[in-house]
Every structure is written in C-alpha cells, then in structure tokens.
N, C-alpha and C positions, 0 to 999 in steps of 0.2 A: 307458371303452372296455375290452373284454376283448381277449385276445391274438388271437383270430380276427378280430375287427373291425379291429384295428390292421393285421394282415396284409393284409386286403382293401384298406384305405386305401393302404398302401404299394405294393401290387400295382398299383393303379390309377394312381398317380403314376409309378412306374417304367415301366409299360406306356405311359403317355402320353409319357414322355421318348423312348422308342424310336420312337413314332409321329412325333414332331416331327423327329427326325433324318432320317427319310425325307421328311417333308412339305417340308423345305427344299430338297430335291433333285428332279431329274426322276425319275419312277418309272413302272414298267410296271403295267398293269391287266389282270388276268385276269377271266374270267367263269365263274361256277358254272353248274351244270346248269339252274338257274332263271333264268339270265341276269343275276343280280345281280353287281355288281363285287366284285373281291377284289384287294387289293394286298399287297405285301411287308409293309406296316405292320400289317395285320391279323394276319399270321402271326407277326411278331416280337413284337407286343404280347401275343398269345395265349400264346406260349412263356414270356414273362416272368411273366405273371399265373398261369399254371399252376404255375410254380416256387414261387410263394408259397402258393397255395391247396392244392396237393397235400400240403403239410405239415400241413394241418388234418385233422380226422376226417370231413369231409363230402365226399360225392361231388360231381361237377361236371358241369353241362350248359353247354357253350359253343358258340356259333355255329360256331367254327372247329375244334372237336373232331369226331371220328367220332361219328355219331349213335348213341345208346344205345337199344336196344329197350325198349319200355314194360314188357315182361315182367321186365326187369332193374330198371327204375326204379320200378315201382309200389309196391314195399315201402319206398322211401326216405321217412323221416319228415322229414329235413332234407337240403338240398342247396344248393350255390351255382348261380346262373344268371349267365352271363357273356356280354357282348358286348365283345370287345376293341377294336372300332372301330365304334361306332354312328354312322351318317351317312357311310358310305363315299362316297356321291355328293357330299356336301358337302366331304369331304376331297379328292376328285378336282377339284372346282371351286375348291378352295383359298379357301373363304370362312370358314374357322375354326369352323364350326358342327358340330363332330363331338365325340364323347365316348367315354369308357371307362365301361362299365356293369358293376357287380358287385352282386349281391343275394344275401342269405341267405334261404332259404325254410324255413318250419317249418309242417308240416301243411298244405302247399299255399298258405300265405299269406306274403307278404313281411314280414320282421321287421327287416331291416336293408338299407340300400341306399347305394351310393357311385356318384356320377356325377362324373367328372373331365373337365374341359374343357382339353385340353392346350394349345391355341393361346392361351388366356387364363390358364393356370395357375390356374384356378378349381376349387375342390373343394366338392362338395355331399355331405353325409352325413346320412342319416336313420335314427334309431333309434326304432323303434315303441314299444318297451317304456318308454322314458323320455319319449316324446312330444316329441322334439326333432329339429329339422333345422337343420344348420349350413351356413354358406357362408363360405369363407375363401380368400384368395389364397395360393398356395404359393410361398414365397420360393425364389430360386435357391441361396442358401447353405444350410448345414447346418441341420437342424431335426429336431424329434421330433414325432410325431403328437400327443402329449399337449400340447405347446406350441402346435401349430397350432390345436387345438380350443379352447384357453384364449383365443385371440385371435379366434375365429370369431364371426360374426354369427348370432344366432338368428333364424330365419325365421318369418314368420306370413303367412297368406293374407289377401287383402282381403275386405271385406264390403260389399254394397249399392253396388257401383261404378256410377257413371254418367259416361260411357257404359260399357256392358258390353264388356269386351275379350276377344275370342275369339282364341285362339292357333291358328294353322293351319300346315300344312306348306308349305314352298316347293315340294315336289314332288307333293303329294297333295290339293290343293284340288279337290274334285269337286262334282257336283250335289247329292249327299246333304248335304254340309257346307253348301253355299249355302242349301239348303232349311231346314236346322236354324237357320241364322243368321236367315233370314226369320221363322221361328216365334218365335225369341227376341224379335225386335223387336215382334212382335204381342203376345206374352204379357206382356212386362214394360213395354211402352210406353216403352222407352228406346232411344236410338241405340246402334249397335254399331260398334266399331272392330275391325279385323283386325290381329293382331300375328303377323307371319310369323317362323318360327324352324325350324331344322332339328334333326333327331335327338331325343334324349331331353331336350334343353333345353326342350322344350315343357312337360314336367312341372315343371321347375324354375321356369319363369315363373309358373305358377299357385301353386306352393308359396311363392314369395317375394313374392307380391302384385303382380306386374307383369302378370298376366292373370287372368281370372275363370273362363274356361271353355275346356276342351280337348275338343272332340268329335272322335272318330276314326272316320271312315267309309272306312277303307282298310286293307289287310292289314298286320299286324305279327306278329312272333314273340315268344315269351315273353322272350327275351333283350333285345328292344327295350324292354320295358315294366316288367320286374320291379323294377329299381333305382328307376326313376321313381315307381312305385307305392309303394314303401317310403318314399320321400322325401315324397310327398304324404300318405300315411297317417300319418306321424309328426307332421304339422301339423294332423291332423284331417280330411283330405279323403279321400273314397272314390273309387276307380276302379271304376266300375260297368259290368259286362258288359251289353250290350243283349240278349244271348241269354238271360240268367238273371235280369236286374234285381237282381243281387247282386254282391258284391265279386268281382273277377276272380281266379281261382285258377290255380295253377302246377303244374309237373310233371304236366301232363295227358297223356293218351295222344296227343292231337294237339297239338303245340306251336304251331300256328297260332292266333293270337288272333282272336276275333270283334270286332265293333265295340264301342266303349266311350265313356263320358263321364267327365270329371273336371270338377267345377265347385264354386265357392264359393257362399256364401249370396248370392243375387241379389235 
C-alpha cells in the first residue's frame, strides 16, 4: 500500500467512527433539494475524510461537497470520489447496512477502492493494479493499516453457482429487476435466489462470492458505485454500463449513473 492508499483507508475508518457516535444517539434528518435524506453523520464523516484526502495531490468529488463544474473537472486525470455515508436510508432505519465509500479514479477508471462498514467494523479494500481485494475486521484497539492487511482475507468471486444468487436493493426492487431475474431463470435453466442488501455492500457480496449477479435498474450517482467497482474489478469482475456495454466510467459531465450489471461466470 502506498501513502495515499493508507490515508484513504484511515479516512474511511475514522469517518465511520464519527458516524457510529451519532448512530447510537437520536439524530435529526434533513432533506436535500432532491428529497434525499441528510444527517449530521454525513457532514461529520465528510469533514474527517476531507481532512485526510486534502493532504494528497488529488482533487476530490464528494456527495457532501459543493458541486464542481465539469469545466473545472474535465482536465483531471486522477481524482478521489467519496460518499461519506452511503445508505443514509439504511442508517436512518438503523439496520447497520450503510458504508463509507472512497475510490481513486485514474483516466476515468477506478483503480483503488475502500468500503468500510462502520456498524460491523468491516473493511473492504480493492487494489486493481495488484488484482487483490481484502476483507478484514477492524479491531477497537490500536492498529496499523499494514498490520490490518496482513491479517486480511483475500476475496474471490464464485463461479457457476446453482442457484444463481441475485443481490437486490431493499429500497429499489422494481419491475425491470424482476424481468431480468425472470430472463436469468430462462437463459440458464437454474433457480434464482434473491439476496437483499443495502448500500454499496451489494458490490461486496459479489466480490466475496456470496452473490453472483448485481443488476441495477435504478438511479445511482458516481460516489455510490466507484469504490464498489474498484473492489469488484480487483477480483476480475466488470461493472458494465447498459448504456455503452462497456466498463462504467467516472468523472463524467453528468455524475448520474445509468443502469449497470455486475456478474460472475454463470
């Protein structure tokens, strides 16, 4: 791990600790212009993450920062993409299925991703260059990132699973997704099980072999998916845009993602 990667990992854990302090208490919920919820946890986690990442040489796109115009972003060859609290609805429901997402983008492609699950103290790290994705529980006592990763589990996706396990959102199961599941059953002549999970944990399920397909037929933003895409890509799985039939790209003019698929060998 290089210095910037270590900072991203540390930022995700410290941001997650701030989230958990608020999670344990009663908290107020605000609503943005698009009616999506925002809590004090989003703001505090974002401030902590920024304090780490602003010491690197890469500019930052974060859900909770002021939007940067594309005229300023289009020349960026590298950047961080951050969601300080992905799954705010899950946070509000207090079901534990929320994450901190940090990704490094190079030439519009995710090359490094961190997903931290504060409620479980679980850390996922994907490094595309080394083709490795790790999963490790973060201890409460003192630790170093290097020591964490030495004790981490290397992840690999499943192949030829029967039944086919399709991971779906608790909040976004719609008719397009149901139609896709029906087509899977017909095409592969296998039963299909649904695995429900919130936030970017859906990517992690596929990367670690606990699900086989993640079809997304609902809106997401770049910060919702960049870290998960890096984690999947590091284990050899592509996140394919249904608009282009190619790998989903980042730091686009429009930060709203189209529909996409992640799937293993079926």
